[in-house]
C-alpha positions, 0 to 999 in steps of 0.5 A: 499500499502507498503512504498518504503523499504517494497516494495523493500526488500525481505526475501528470493530467489524467487523460480523462480530462479533456485538454479544453477543460484543462484551465488550471494546468498552467499553474502547476509548479511553484510560484513566488508571490506578492499579496497586496491588501485592497487598500494597499496597506501592506505587501505580503511575499508568499509561496503558491504550490500547485500539483496534480492530485488523485491520479491526475483528475484534480489539482491541489494548491497550498498558498503560504503567506507568513503571518497572514494566511495559510490555505489549500484548494482542491479542484476536481474536474467533474466529467458529467458537468464539464466544470470544476467542483472547487473547495478552498479553506484557509486559516480560521475561515470557513470553506467556500465552494465554487463551480467553475466553467469556462466563463467563471474561470475567466473571472476568478483568473482575472480577480487573481491577477489583480490581487497576486502579482 
């Protein structure tokens, strides 16, 4: 039997995930980020890591913003709806659920570009 991390992590996208719905695959890897408060009161340097998980049908990320926020998202592709079911949890907050189609993905991506450099 594999251990937890071996069972979770995948090296590549599952072939059951059509390329036209691979919105988040371009994020796979590790990123240095700068988070800017909406009122520009502070800048926080952090890390954001993305990996294929669950045999490549999902993407999990971990965000680390020291002394501010630690969180994780799990994006699971739903082949029946051709959408991504997304759960996000972070330090001391309630998990938010989103359902991401191509249209919503565009909005989410624009919002992230505005907040994270």
